[in-house]
C-alpha positions as CSV (number, residue, x, y, z in Angstrom):
1,M,0.0,0.0,0.0
2,W,1.0,3.6,-0.5
3,V,0.1,6.7,1.5
4,V,0.0,9.9,-0.4
5,E,-0.1,13.2,1.6
6,L,-1.3,16.3,-0.1
7,T,-0.8,19.9,1.1
8,F,-3.3,22.6,0.1
9,N,-2.6,26.3,-0.2
10,G,-6.3,27.4,-0.5
11,G,-6.3,28.5,-4.2
12,P,-9.6,28.5,-6.1
13,E,-8.2,26.1,-8.7
14,R,-8.1,23.3,-6.2
15,L,-11.8,23.8,-5.2
16,A,-12.8,23.9,-8.9
17,A,-11.0,20.5,-9.5
18,R,-12.2,18.8,-6.3
19,G,-15.4,17.3,-7.6
20,A,-13.8,15.6,-10.5
21,H,-11.0,14.4,-8.2
22,R,-13.5,12.9,-5.8
23,D,-15.3,11.1,-8.6
24,I,-12.0,9.5,-9.7
25,L,-11.2,8.5,-6.1
26,M,-14.7,6.9,-5.8
27,R,-14.1,5.0,-9.0
28,L,-10.7,3.8,-7.8
29,H,-12.3,2.9,-4.4
30,G,-14.9,0.8,-6.2
31,A,-12.1,-1.0,-8.0
32,G,-10.3,-1.7,-4.7
33,L,-7.3,0.6,-5.6
34,V,-8.1,3.3,-3.0
35,K,-8.7,2.2,0.5
36,L,-9.1,5.5,2.3
37,A,-9.1,9.1,1.3
38,G,-10.1,12.4,2.8
39,P,-9.0,15.9,3.9
40,L,-7.3,16.7,7.1
41,A,-9.6,18.2,9.7
42,D,-8.1,21.7,9.3
43,D,-8.4,21.4,5.4
44,S,-4.6,22.0,5.1
45,G,-4.2,18.9,3.1
46,A,-5.4,15.3,2.6
47,I,-4.4,11.7,2.9
48,I,-5.0,9.0,0.3
49,V,-4.2,5.3,0.8
50,F,-3.7,3.4,-2.5
51,D,-3.6,-0.4,-2.6
52,V,-1.3,-1.0,-5.6
53,P,1.8,-3.2,-5.7
54,G,4.4,-0.7,-6.8
55,R,5.4,2.9,-7.3
56,A,5.0,2.7,-11.1
57,E,1.3,1.7,-10.7
58,L,0.8,4.5,-8.2
59,D,2.4,7.0,-10.5
60,D,0.1,5.9,-13.3
61,L,-3.0,6.3,-11.2
62,M,-1.9,9.8,-10.0
63,A,-1.1,10.8,-13.6
64,Q,-4.7,10.0,-14.6
65,D,-6.1,12.5,-12.0
66,P,-5.3,16.2,-12.9
67,Y,-5.9,17.2,-9.2
68,F,-2.3,16.1,-8.5
69,T,-1.0,18.8,-10.8
70,T,-3.7,21.5,-10.0
71,A,-2.5,24.8,-8.6
72,G,-3.0,24.8,-4.9
73,V,-2.3,21.1,-4.5
74,T,1.2,19.8,-3.6
75,V,2.1,16.1,-3.2
76,S,4.1,16.6,-0.1
77,Q,4.9,13.0,0.7
78,V,4.6,9.5,-0.8
79,R,5.4,6.6,1.4
80,Q,5.0,2.8,1.0
81,W,3.1,1.4,4.0
82,A,2.8,-2.2,5.3
83,P,-0.2,-2.3,7.6
84,F,-0.8,-5.4,9.6
85,V,-4.3,-4.5,10.7
86,Y,-7.0,-3.1,8.5
């Protein structure tokens, strides 16, 4: 699994792209590729947990979602995660 942490700067572009981004995440969730996703409580960023085997697959999924390159959204951290309880 992979944890992607996003940081937001509050720009209007992010809010305009958010609906389409959430639609993509819901589709990926339905396919079992996204396990968890949502904004931080203070709306300063978000966490997305992807269930894909490698970084190449993760990068491909992120490339299909223009939110990851939208002004106001920064991918601040990408980490591989090995949960033992979920």
